[in-house]
C-alpha positions in Angstrom: 62.7 -91.5 -203.1 65.9 -92.0 -205.3 65.9 -95.0 -207.2 68.5 -97.2 -206.6 71.7 -97.3 -208.6 71.8 -99.9 -211.3 75.0 -101.2 -212.7 75.7 -100.2 -216.4 74.7 -103.2 -218.9 77.7 -102.5 -220.9 81.3 -101.6 -219.5 82.7 -100.8 -223.0 82.3 -97.7 -224.2 83.4 -95.7 -227.3 86.5 -93.4 -226.2 85.6 -90.4 -228.7 81.8 -89.2 -228.5 81.4 -87.4 -231.9 78.7 -84.8 -231.1 76.4 -82.8 -233.8 74.4 -79.8 -234.1 71.9 -78.6 -236.7 74.6 -77.0 -238.6 76.5 -80.3 -238.8 73.1 -82.2 -239.7 72.3 -79.7 -242.3 75.5 -80.4 -244.2 75.0 -82.2 -247.5 78.1 -84.6 -246.6 77.2 -85.5 -243.2 76.3 -89.0 -243.8 79.2 -89.6 -245.8 81.5 -88.1 -243.6 80.0 -89.4 -240.6 80.6 -92.9 -242.2 83.9 -92.3 -243.1 84.9 -91.3 -239.4 82.8 -94.4 -238.2 84.8 -96.8 -240.5 88.2 -95.1 -239.0 87.2 -95.2 -235.3 85.3 -98.7 -235.3 84.3 -99.4 -231.7 86.3 -96.3 -230.2 84.1 -93.9 -231.8 80.0 -93.3 -230.8 78.5 -90.8 -233.2 75.2 -88.8 -231.9 72.7 -87.6 -233.9 72.3 -84.5 -232.3 70.2 -81.2 -233.4 67.9 -79.2 -231.3 65.9 -77.7 -234.5 66.2 -80.6 -236.5 63.1 -82.5 -237.1 62.3 -86.0 -236.0 62.0 -87.1 -239.9 65.3 -86.0 -240.8 67.3 -87.2 -237.8 65.4 -90.7 -238.6 66.8 -90.7 -242.4 69.8 -89.5 -241.4 70.4 -92.3 -238.7 68.8 -94.7 -241.0 71.7 -94.2 -243.4 74.1 -94.8 -240.7 73.1 -97.9 -239.2 74.5 -100.2 -241.7 77.7 -98.5 -241.2 77.3 -98.6 -237.3 76.8 -102.8 -237.7 79.2 -103.3 -239.9 82.2 -101.3 -237.8 81.6 -101.4 -234.3 80.9 -97.8 -234.1 77.9 -97.0 -231.9 75.1 -95.0 -233.2 73.4 -92.9 -230.7 70.1 -90.4 -230.8 69.8 -87.3 -228.6 66.7 -87.0 -226.9 64.5 -89.0 -229.5 63.5 -92.4 -228.3 61.3 -93.1 -231.2 64.0 -92.4 -233.7 66.5 -94.6 -231.5 64.1 -97.4 -231.7 63.1 -97.0 -235.2 66.6 -97.4 -236.5 67.8 -99.6 -233.7 70.4 -97.3 -232.5 72.8 -98.4 -229.5 71.6 -96.0 -227.4 69.8 -92.4 -226.7 71.7 -89.3 -224.9 69.5 -87.6 -222.5 69.5 -84.0 -221.6 68.2 -82.4 -218.5 65.1 -81.3 -220.5 64.1 -84.9 -221.8 61.9 -87.6 -219.9 63.6 -88.7 -216.6 65.7 -92.0 -216.9 63.2 -94.3 -215.6 60.5 -92.8 -218.1 62.7 -93.3 -220.8 63.5 -97.1 -219.9 60.2 -97.7 -219.5 59.9 -96.2 -223.2 62.7 -97.7 -224.6 62.8 -101.1 -222.8 66.0 -103.0 -222.6 67.1 -102.6 -226.3 68.7 -99.3 -225.9 71.1 -98.2 -223.4 70.8 -94.7 -222.1 73.5 -91.9 -221.1 72.5 -88.7 -219.4 74.0 -84.9 -219.3 74.8 -83.8 -216.3 76.4 -80.6 -214.8 77.2 -81.3 -211.3 76.5 -83.7 -208.2 72.8 -83.2 -208.2 72.0 -84.0 -211.7 74.2 -86.9 -211.5 72.5 -88.4 -208.4 69.0 -88.4 -210.4 70.9 -90.1 -213.1 71.7 -93.1 -211.0 71.6 -96.3 -213.2 72.5 -94.4 -216.7 74.7 -96.4 -218.5 77.3 -93.4 -218.9 77.0 -89.8 -218.1 78.1 -87.0 -220.2 79.7 -84.4 -217.8 80.2 -80.9 -218.4 81.0 -77.9 -218.9 84.8 -78.8 -218.2 86.0 -76.4 -220.2 84.6 -73.0 -222.0 83.2 -73.7 -225.5 81.4 -71.8 -228.1 78.4 -74.2 -227.7 77.4 -72.9 -224.3 78.2 -69.0 -224.5 78.8 -67.2 -220.9 79.1 -70.7 -219.2 82.8 -70.8 -217.5 84.5 -74.2 -217.7 84.4 -76.2 -214.4 87.8 -78.3 -215.1 88.0 -81.6 -214.4 87.5 -81.4 -210.8 83.6 -82.0 -211.7 84.6 -85.5 -212.9 85.6 -86.1 -209.3 82.3 -84.6 -207.8 79.9 -86.5 -210.2 82.0 -89.8 -209.4 81.5 -89.4 -205.5 77.5 -89.9 -206.4 77.4 -91.9 -209.4 79.6 -94.6 -210.5 78.6 -94.8 -214.1 81.4 -94.1 -216.7 81.7 -90.4 -217.4 82.5 -88.6 -220.5 83.9 -85.4 -220.6 82.5 -82.7 -223.1 83.1 -79.1 -223.4 86.2 -77.4 -225.0 88.1 -80.9 -225.3 91.3 -80.8 -227.3 93.5 -83.8 -227.8 95.6 -82.4 -224.8 92.9 -81.9 -222.3 91.6 -85.5 -223.3 94.6 -86.8 -221.2 93.5 -84.9 -218.3 90.1 -86.5 -218.7 91.4 -89.7 -218.9 93.8 -89.1 -216.2 90.9 -88.1 -213.6 89.2 -91.3 -214.2 87.0 -90.4 -217.1 85.7 -93.1 -219.8 86.2 -90.8 -222.9 85.4 -87.5 -224.4 82.9 -86.0 -226.4 83.8 -83.9 -228.9 82.1 -81.5 -231.7 84.0 -78.8 -233.5 87.6 -80.3 -232.6 86.8 -83.0 -235.2 83.8 -81.3 -237.4 85.5 -78.1 -237.8 89.1 -79.7 -238.4 90.3 -79.3 -242.1 91.2 -83.3 -242.0 88.1 -84.8 -239.5 89.7 -88.4 -239.6 93.6 -87.0 -239.0 91.6 -85.2 -236.1 90.0 -88.1 -234.9 92.9 -90.3 -234.7 94.4 -87.2 -232.7 92.1 -87.8 -230.0 92.3 -91.5 -229.9 96.3 -91.4 -230.1 96.3 -88.9 -227.2 93.9 -91.0 -225.0 96.3 -93.8 -225.3 99.3 -92.2 -224.6 100.9 -93.1 -221.7 
């Protein structure tokens, strides 16, 4: 039986979701760079602590150092998959993958204090995520993070919207120019990894995304 859709508790979402991976989390300057980006982006930015091979203790320690910055700037701190870490550092939310606990199971563990996003790749997965506070929808364009997976384009945002009304964050090969395409298809924001972390000047790159998103 499909769970009834639940209206998201928080309509406001950051426009840019800054993802990480194991390589990014291993950088000695990860915390200082993430903190600088949070100060620049404020409530328009969400930093995701995400590393598939990174141990929970390290994820906790990194996130704990960013907790106060998030509180002071209004930027969001999101932990991927690890509900225990998110609760321990009082993060804004958790990003669930398809291998994670189901949304209902995660809410039973995390309670009312956490927001939950779910990563989806089509209508079936979106339908199973009814009640999510947001959906990370991909893969929109080909990206090195998912070798061999062709991009689905922004039509996937429309496909997902037909079965789940949660705000949609586009992910996969997002450039500032493509961010506008996500916005024009009703997206609530974009998720970026290399576009910011691999940029020569990450703060300038963040502002390029924000400018492109708000550009009429």
